[in-house]
N, C-alpha and C positions, 0 to 999 in steps of 0.2 A: 652418326645420324644419316638416314638414307637420303639419296639424291632427290631433289624436287621434281615435280612433274614437268615444269618448265624452268630451265636455267635462267632465262632472261627476267623472270619474275621472282628471283630468289635473293635479291640484294640484302635485305635485312636478315633473312634466315641464314644466309651464308656468313655474314659478319657475326651473328650470334653464335653459330656453331664454332667458328674460329676462336672467339673469345672464351667459350666454355672449355675448349681444349686446354688452354694454358692459364686462364684466369686473368689475362690482361685485357684492356679495353682500348688502348691508344694505338691506332694504326699508323701514326706518324703523318707527315705532310701528305697532301693529296696529289701525289705524283703517279697514281695508279688507277684512278677511277675510270678514266676514259678507256684505257686498255682492258680493264676488267669488264666494263660494259660491252665493249666490242666482242670480247671473247665469249661472254655469256650469250649474247645474241647469236653468234656463230654456232654455238653448241646446240642450239635449237633447230638449226637448219642444215648444217654441213655434214657432220658425221652420222653414221648409222651404227650406233653402239649396240653391242650385245647387252643383256641385263647386267652381267658382271662388269663389262667394260664401262657402262654408264656409272656404276658405283665407283670404279677405279678413277674415272675422270673427275668425278665430284670430289673424291678424297684428295686428288692431286691439287685441285683448285683451293680446297680448304687448307691444305698443307702449305702452299705458297702464301696464302693470306695469313696463316698463323705465324709464318716466319717474319712477317712484317711486325706483328705484335712483339715477338721476342726481340727484334732489332730495336724497335722504339723504346722498349723497356730497358734494354742494355745500354743504349746511348744515354739514357737518363741516369741509370743506376751506377754506371761506371764512367764518370766524366774523364778519367785518365786516358780513355781511348783517343782523345784529342791530341795528346802529347806523343802518341806512338808514331814513329817514323818508319816508313817503308824504305828500308835500306838495301839497295842492290837486290831487289827480289829477282828471282829467276822464273821466267815464264816459258813454258813449253807450248808451242802452238804450231799450226800448219793445217793443211787439209786433213779432215778426219780420216781415220783408218790408216794412218801413216806411222803408228807406233807411239803416239803421244801418251796413251794410258800406260803402256809397258814401261816407258822411260820414266814417267812421273812416279810410278810406284817403286821402281828401283831406287831412284834418287831419294825418295821419301823414307827409305829404310835407314838413311844416314841420320842419326839423332841431332846433328847440327842444324837440320832444317825443320821447319814447321810447314804444314799444309792445312787444307780445309777438309776435315773429315766429312763424309757424306751426311752424317746426322746433324752436324753443325750448319750445313747449308739450309736445313729445315728449321733450325732453332738457333740463329746467330746470337752468340754470347761469348764472353771471355772463356777460352777453353778450360773446362774443369779438369781436375786430376783424373787420369785415365781410370783409376780404380773406382771412380764414382759413376762412370758412364752407364754401366749395365742397369743401374737402378733409376736412371733419369727417365721420366716419362717420354721426353722427346726422342731419346735414343730407342726406347722400346717401340715407339710409333714408326721410326725410320726402319727398324728391322722388319716390322710387319708390312710396311709399305713395299719394301723390296721383295719380301716373300710373296706378296700378292701378285706382283708383276711376274716373278719367276714361275709361279704356279700357273698363271694364265698363259705364259709363253716361255718354256724352258730355253728356247733359242736365244732369248734376250740375255740370259746369264752366260751363254756361250759366246755371243757376239760382243758383249760389252760388260766386262767384269766390274761390278760395283758391290761393295760391302759397306755396311753402315759405319763400322769403326775404322775404315781406311779412307785415304784421301780421295777426293772427287774433284771434278773440274769446277772452277769458280764461276763458270757460266751459270751454275745453279743459284748463285747469289743474285743474279740479275732477274730471276723469275719473279721476284717480289714487286716489280713495277708493272707486271703484266704487259710488258712491251718486250717480248722475247721470242726468239726462234724456238724455244723449248716446246711450246704447245703444238706447233705445226709439225713437230718431229715425233709426236706420240699419237696423234689422231688427225683425221682430215678436218681442216678448218679453213677452207679457202677464203671466206670472208675476212676472218681475222688475219690470215696470212697476207692478204692484199693490203690491209691497213698497216700491218707491221712493216712491210717493205717500204713504206713511205717515211718511216721514222728514222731519226738520227739515234744512234746507240750511245751517244755521248752521255746523256743523263744517267743511263743505266750503268755505264762504266764508272762514272763519278760516285754513284751510290755504292758500287762494289768496293771502291777504295775505302769508303767509310766503314763498310762491314769488315774488310780485312783488318783495319785498325782496331775495331772492337774485338774481334776474335783473337787477335795476337797481342793485345795490349799488356797482358800479364807475363809475356815471354819476350821482352824487347830485344834480347840478345840472340834469338834464333831467327835465322834468315828464312824468308819464305821461298819455297819452291812450289810453283803453281802450274796448273795445266788447264788450258782452254783452247781447243782448236780455233774458235772464232776470234781469239785475240790477234790472229794474223791480220784481220781486217780492222783491228782497233788499236794498232800500234801507235798511231798518231796521238791518241788520247793518253796512252801510257807515257810516251816521251814528253808530253805536255806537263803531266803531273808528277812523274817519277823518272826524271831524266837519266838516272844511273841504272835503270832496269837492264837486266841481262836476258837476251832472247835466244832460245833454242828453237830453231825451226826444223820440223821433221818433214821428210820427203819420201814419196813413193810414186811409182808409175801411175799416172791418173787412170789408165785403163784398168787398173786393179782397185785403186782407191775409190773412184766414183761409184762403180756398182756395189762396192762393199758398204759404203755409207747408205746407199739406197736400200740395200737388203736389210741392214740393221734397223733403219727407220721402219721398214715394212714389218719387221717382227713386232715392234711396238704397236703399230696400227692394227695388226691382226689380233694382238692381245686385247685391244679395245673394241674392235669392230668385227672380228671374226671374218667370215667369208666376204662380208661387204667391203673389206679392205682391198679386195681384188679389183674392184671397179675403178680405183684410182691408182693402181699399180704403175701403169705406163705414164701417168702424169708425174709420178714421183722422181723418176730418173732425170728428166730434163730440168725439173725444179731444183734438185740438188746440184746438178752440174752447173747451172747458171749461178746459183747462190754462192757456192764455194769458189767457183772460178773468179767471181767478182771480189770476194774477200781476199783470195790469194793475190789477185792483181793489185788490189789496194795495198797489200803488204809489200809487194815489189816496189811500188811508188814510195812508200814510207821508208823502206830500207835504203833506196837510192838517195833519198834526201838526207839521210843521217851520215853525211860524209866524214864527220869527225868522230863517229861512234862505231866504226866497223868492228872494233874488238869486242863490242857488246853483243855481237851476233855469232852464233855457231850453228852449223848445219849438220843434221844427222839423217843418214839415208836408211830407209827401212831394211834394205838387204844387209847392210853393215850391222845394224842393231841386232837383228835376229841371228846373224852368223857368229857374232862375238860381242855380246852385250857388255861384258866387263871391259873390253878394250875400248869401246865407245865411251863408257863411263870415265875411264882414265883420261881419254882425250878431252872430254868436257871439263873435268877437274883441272887439267893442265891449262886449258885455254882461259878459264876464268880465275886461275890462281887459287883454287880450292884445295884444302887439305883432306886427303882420304885417310882417315884413321884406320887402324887394324880392326877396331870394333865395327866401323861402318862397312869396310870391305867384306868382313865376314857376314854381316847382315844382308848386304846386297847379293853376295854369292849364294846365300841360303835361299833368297827370293828367286834367283835365277834357277836354282836347282828345283825348287818347288813348282815354278812355272804356272802359277794360278791363272794368268791371262792366256795361256796357250792350250788349255784343255778343250778338247772337242774340235770339230771342223765346221767352218762357216762357208757354205756354198752359195754362189750367186752367178748371174750371167747378165749380159748387156741387154739383149733383146727383150727379155721379160719386163724390163724397167723402161722400155721406150727409148733405149740408147743404141748408138752405133759407134764403132771405133772412130769413124770420121768425125762425128759430132764432138767426141771427147778430145781428140787430137787437135782439132781446129780451135775449139774454145780455150784449151789450155796451152796453145802453141807458145805463147810468150813465157809462161812458167816453165814449160819443158825445156825450152832453149836456154833460159837464164840459169837453170840449175842442172843442166846436163843430164836430164832424164831420158834423153833419146840415145844415150850411149848403150 
């Protein structure tokens, strides 16, 4: 169904469209209406959508609202989710563009682990048998949603490799509260972004834990391996609720990582706003620099406080991962006492050989995003010094 003339006046229409997509009507507890109202108001004034971009934005909002319906239905239909224990999950986090996606997909090739497939972030439910996915309406929608994005901007597929039936970052599970950084990362929404910056992320992470339990509840013996760069700023919530969590933090020279994330986000914004995205290009760099530096700094504080849990952390450097990924995988498994079976090693080696995350080139620069070397080095000075990134 087409996007409305005014987003801010579409509340009932939006909920009706979401319900008709999946046949459910219960949106769960009201932990989302404030954020959704702010977002819809912002969409009427902040972005300058192309006609296609406007429809894509509308579909994105409907998709996240539909995910709430699936979650509410799943929590009712499968009460066994309450008994699921998150046992020693592994989370891969750190500044974006530091190798989190590559590492996540390599480790997810090991069948001892489970993750969150992209399509399940849009339709949370106990993971069905894989042979049933292709016929599931939610899976088909996820495939089409990604195809629309990649058609609007082939650069998106190059910069950030996402496939419907492969694992994705669990940050997508937090979008259902409509209090998420996701939206400011795909179109310009300054009003919403300012509101989001005042919010605690704790309620969103707590809800994410419930969704992880729902999705994994029928496979209790498979350990989660998860990825979300933003978890570096949410580690205190993780240790509060899941004290045995294992953390892999990835690292890269911020002079490369910062403009890379700015460039990736710009691809999404161009897909939605076309040439109008250029008007906010130089705002984008400083915004991403400050946001991610604050998250990384928060991670430094949390790590320093975990004096008795140092063995629950492992650091991976971007240069090492790309030079010899199998060696890094071996070091991770040794550190956390994991068994690398012959089957898993072969699957990981095949993924490395295929290299789906490494196809194409991603070009970016500092100045075009309103950045300078001095800005990045100063703001990330503590992080650079702590993790030896100035070597």
